[in-house]
N, C-alpha and C positions, 0 to 999 in steps of 0.2 A: 480527446485522444486517449486519456487514461482510462475512460470507460470502455473504449473499444479494445484496448490492451487487456483490460480486466475480463471482458467477455471471452477473449481468446484464452487467457489463463484459466478461467473457470471451465471452459470447454475441455482444455487439456487436463487439468487436475480434477475435474468433476467425476471422472471415472474412478478416482480413488476415494470418493466420498463414502461414508458409512451407509448412506441411503441406497446407493447403488449395490453395495454388498448385500444389504437386506433384500433388495429386489431380486438379486440372483439366487439367493438361498430360499426365498419364499416358495410355497407350493401354489400351484394354480396354472392357468393358461399363460402362454408366452405373451399374449397381448397385455395382460395385467402386469406381468414382470417388466415389460418395456415401458408401460405407462408410469410405473413407480420409479424406474430407473431414470427415465427422461425428466421426470419431475424433480428428482434429487439433483440431477446434473443442471437443470435450469435454476434451481435454488443456489447452487454453487456458483453458477455464472453470474447471477444477480449480485451475490455477495462480493465476489471478486471485482465486478464492474464498479460497484459503489466504493469499495476500498481504493481502487486505483484512481478513480475520478476524484475522490477526496484528497488523496495523496498529491495528485497533479495540481489540483486547485490550490491547496495550501502552500505547496512549494512555489508555484508561480506567483502567488500573492506575496509571500515572504521575500522571494528573490527580487521582484519588482519594487517592493517597498524599500528594501535595503539599497538597491541601485539608485532609486530616486533620492533617498536620504543622503547617500554618499556622493551623488552626482558623478559617478565614475562607472565604467564598465570593465571589470576585471574579475579575477578568480575569487577575490574576497567576498563578492556578492553571492557567489554560489556557496561558499563556505558558511557565511553567516545565515543566508536564507535556508540552506540545508539543515543547519543546526536548529534554527527556529521551527522549521517544518517537522523535523524528526522529534523534537521535544514535544511539540503540540500534538502530534499524532500518537505518541506513546504515553501520553499523560493518563488516558483512560479515566476521565472524570466521572463517568456513570457507573463504574465498577465499585460495588460496595465491599467493605471489609478489607480493602487494601490500605495498609498503613502509609502515612505520608513519607516515611523514609524509603520504603520500597518504591513508591511512585516516583520519588525524586531520583532514585537509582535508575529506574526504567527510562525516565526522561533524559538523564545524562547519557545513557547508552544509545538511545534513539538519536540524540543530538550528535554524538560522535560518529555513529555509523552512517547516518544520512548525510552529514556534512562531508565525510570522507568520500562517500560514493558520488555525491553531486559534484564535488570539486574534481575528482578524478575524471568523471565524464565530461565536465566542462573543459578541463585541461586537454583531454584527448580530442574533443570536437573542435576547439578553437586553436589549440597548439600555442597558447600564450603562457606567460609566466606570471608569478606574483609580482 
């Protein structure tokens, strides 16, 4: 589901990619411009699809693991699962040159933001309380 949503987001935001701008500004026949523009939009769609699929998979894994460990189905599962997923996805372990303090700050913001979002969505969808 996340991959499909990512494809749609990539299609929607792919028109704003820098590759599309370069295709519009380049000289040559329209066919070459379209080919370069669609290639840039396709790359954008693939990146968004991967990101959204990864986000959905990590959140579902964390949410289910927390629910299984707590043996309850309530909003705390979304809060804790969202925090773990947000922290894991914003850690950026492959990025070189990022100090540990900055990475920890990014993880804290990711945790807080995704936990708040997932809890609000779960609250709205289920209408339950803490």
